N, C-alpha and C positions, 0 to 999 in steps of 0.2 A: 884589460880595464873592465870590460862587461861582466867576466866571471868574478873580478874582485867586488865591483859593485853589487852583484846578487849574493855573493856571500856575506857581505857586509848588512844588506837587507835583511838576509836570513837571522845574521846575529843579533840585530835589532828585535826581530821578532821571537826569538826562541832562544837564546844563549845558555848558560853554563853553571856547576855543582857546589859545594859547601864550603864555605871559608870556615878556618878553625882558629885563628889566632885571638885571643881575646883583647877586648879594649884596653890600650894604655892609659896610665895615668894622665890626666888632662891637667896643662897648666893653669894655676888659678887666676891667673891675668886675663884668661879666655871670658870670664864673667863679666869682666868690665867693658870688653868689646861687644856684648851682647846686644845692647840697647841701639846702638849706633850700627851695627850690620843689619838688624832687622829694620832699620829705617832706610838702609841703602838698597834692600832687596828690590824695591819697585823701580828704582832707575838704574839698577844693574850695576851701580857703582860702589865700590869700597875704599876707605881711603888706606893709606901706608900703615896707619896703626892697627887697624884691624888684621891686615896681612901679618904684620909683624906678631901679633897674638898667636895667629894660626903656625908660625914657622917655629913649631915645637923642635926640641932636639930629635934627629932621627932615630928610630930604635929598631934597626932593621938587625935581623939575626946575622951572623957571621959563619963561616963554612970553609973547612979546609978543601983545597983543590982535590978535587978527583971525588969528594963525598958525595953522597945521594943528595939530590936536591928536595928539600922538605915542601913539596909544592902544595899550594893552597888548592883544594877543590871547589867546585862549583856549588850553587845551592838555587832553589827555585825562588824567584822573585815573585812575580806576578803571573798568572796564568797565560796572559797574553804575550809576555815577554821572555818566559821560560827561566833558563839557569843562566847565572852569571856568578862572578867570584867576588868576595866580600863579605864581610859582617853587616855591611850596611851603615847608615842610610844611602852609602854610594857604593855602586857595583858597576865592575866593569865586565865588559862582554868577551873576555878572553875563553878560550875553549874550557871546558869545565874540568877538564883532567889537569889544568893548571899548567899547560905547554902550548907553546907556539912554535911552529915550523919554518926556519929561516929560508931552507931550501926551496920555499914554493915561490920564491920570488928572486929576482936579482937585486943586488945591492945598488945603491947610487954610486955616482963616480968617485965619491970620498969614501965609500965603504960602509955606509949606514944601511941597515934593513928596518922596516918599518912593519909593525903590527897594528892593523886598523881595528880600533874599539870603538866602543858607545858606551859613555859613562852614563848610568842610570841613577836616578835620586827618586828616592821614595816621596811620596806626597807629604810626608809628615816633616821634612827638613826642607827649608828655603833659603839657606844661608850660604855665605861662601864657603869654597872648597881649595884645598891647596894639594898638591900631589908632587912628591919627591922621590928618587929613587936612585939605584945603582947596582951593579953586579955584587953578589956577597961570596961569591967562590973566586974572585979575582979583581982586577982594578978596571972592569968595563965600566962605561959611563951608560946613563940612561937619560935619554931626551925625550920630548914629547911635540905633538902637534895639535893644533886647534884650527881654527879657520884660516890660519896664515897660509903662504905660499909653501911649498914643500922645502925649499931652499932656507927659508927664513925659519922655518919651523924647528929646524933640527939644532937651534940655538936654545930652544926653550928648554932650561933645566929644572924649572919650577912652573908647573901648570896651576893657573887660577883658573877657577869656574865660578861665576857668578851671575845672577840673573836668570833669565829663563831662554835658552838656547832653542829647545823644540819641546812639544808635547806629545806623547804616546797616544794616539787617537783611541786605541783598542784597551788602555789602561789609564783611566783617568786620574788625573793628578800627578801622575809621573813625568819627571822632567827628564831631558836627555841631552847630551853634547857628544857631537862626533869628533873623533881625535886620533891620534896615532901613538904609538910608544916606539922610540928608535933605540936600536942596540947597534952595536958594531960586530959583536962574536958572541957564539954559542956559550952558554953558561947558565946559572942559577942567579937570577936576579930577585929583587924586591922593591916594593914601592911602599910609600906610607900615605895615606888620605887622611888630612885634618881638617875637621869642620869646628863649628864654635862649640860643640859640645860632645864631639867624639874624636877617636884615633883610631886607624885601622890600618894594618900591615898585611899585604898579599905576596906571596912568594910565586914565582912562576919560573920555568925553564925555557930557554930558547935554544931549540934543538937544532942541530947543522942540517940533517937530513930530511928530505920531505917524509911524509907518512908512507908512500909506496917504496922508498929505498928502504924502511924498517921491515917491512912484512909485504906480502902479496895483497893486493887490493882489487876489487872489481872495478870495472870503468866505470865512469860517471854514467848514470842513467839505468845501470843493472840493478840496482838495489830497489827496494819497495818504498813506498811512502815518500819518495823524492830524497831520500836518505844521500847524503853525502860525507866524506870523512873530513872532518874540520881540523883534526890536528892528531898526532901520533907521538909517543914518547917510549923509549926504552926503560923497563922496569927491573932488568935483571938479564943473565945470560940467557939469549934466544928469547926474552919475553918483550912484549910489545902491548902498550894500552892505547886504544883507539878512542876517539870522541866523534860520534855520528850525530848529526842534525838531520832532522826532516819535518814534514808537514806537521801543523796543530802543535807546534811546540815540542814535536818529538824528540827525545835526548836519549842516545844509547851508549852505554859502555861496552867496549869488548876487549878482553884480555885474550891476547893470541901467544902461544907457547909452542913447545917441541911436541909433536905426536906421541901420546902415552895412552893407546887405545885400553889398556887393561888398569887404566887408575881406577880407583873406587869411585863412587859417587860423593862430591862433596857434602860434609856433614850438614845436618839440617835441611836439604833439598829431599822432599818425598815427591819424586818426579813422575810425570805423565811421560809417554814416548810418541814420539813424531816421525814417521817413515819419510825419508828424502832420498834424492838420487846420491847425496853424499854420505847416506848411510842414517843410523838411528840418531834422534836428538832427544835429550831429555830435558823437560822443562816443567817448571814450577809456577803454577797460576798465581796473579795477585790474590790476597787474602780475601778482598771485597768483591772483585769481579773477576769474571772467567776469561782472562787473557795472559799471554805468557811474559810474566815479570822477568824471570831467570831462565837461562837455557845454557846447556852444556853438550859438545858434540866434538868429536875427534872425526877429520875427513882423511885421515892417513899422512897429511902433510902438517898440519897443526891441530892442536887441540884449542878450543875457542870457550869462554864462558862470556855470555851475554847478559847485561842488566839494563834494563829500561828504567830510567830515570823518572820521577814524577808521575802524573797521571796519564797512561797510555791506552786509557779504555776507549778512547775514539779514534785512535790513529794507529793501533798495532793489534794484529791478530795471529791466529795460529797459520794462516795463509803467508802473512807477512815474514812470519819466523821461517818458514820453509824457503821463501824466495831469497832471503838473506843468506840462508846457510849455503843453498846451491849456489849463489851468486859468489859467496868466497871461496867454496871448493872449485869452481871453475877457474878461478883466478890463480889459486894455488897451483892448479894443473898446467895453465898456460900463462905463467905471470909476463905482464906486458913490459916492454923496453921503455924504459924512463931515460928521456934526453936530458942532457946537462943545459943549464940556464947558462949563458955567459954573462959576465959583467957588463953594465952599461959603457958606452963609449969605447 
């Protein structure tokens, strides 16, 4: 539980990449609910008519079983909050690669897995929010948690957020709700966020395995800048994408694939070279400041491509890059044994 709370706190402070889906057409009936919804904000209450206006038809994509999941990437929100998913004004602190790993936890007695999220709301929106969703490549349900107990929360199929749950001290004006998304099975899922004057769809993948079951990872504490692996997802045969989070909102994406030492330098990369115990690393400096934005290396076990998202000028250096490269190489050489998490009960 302590690790879960630490990860959740870090997610509030830094979270996740770029949402891609455009705003869907809004129901004209929403405008009639605007004045009453505004009046309800201070009290934190919204009447049934307002919620009915927000209950627009779900416009979630459909996907054939086995087809690649069109995951929504994260985007930068506020410098103090980091990356989160969604077009806004409401964002979720799902990992910025659009994936969550079910294998990192044990299911409840009745088979539900929960992904802890924080819903972040921009200062320019103060109205009610409705969130609904389901699996789009199967028949799996999606349920939600708010401040309810874990047992009762799994019955929430329509999450309603209204009023002020909490304020982000380092991001004035931002509101947030702590919550959870429950699913039973791996697959591709989508949810729709509806507000008075917006509607947004986010797609994410619930991955069966833990990140360390997809590729070799350094143990916690070995990576520089307090980096830890927040999520991992397969992107093709032998290919894995990792989301790493660290201090000062540091967010790093690493793509891992089979070793191909003779592969040419990727187009558009005019690299510098860094010597490490794992071999040479080619890296590209940020165009405005002199720190490693992009790096490519091959340690004989895997080929890696690292990308720092957002502004890493205060939290990432050439020495940090060397530390990360050598930590991954050591893990690939002596991969740890991953214990199985039994179900509760």
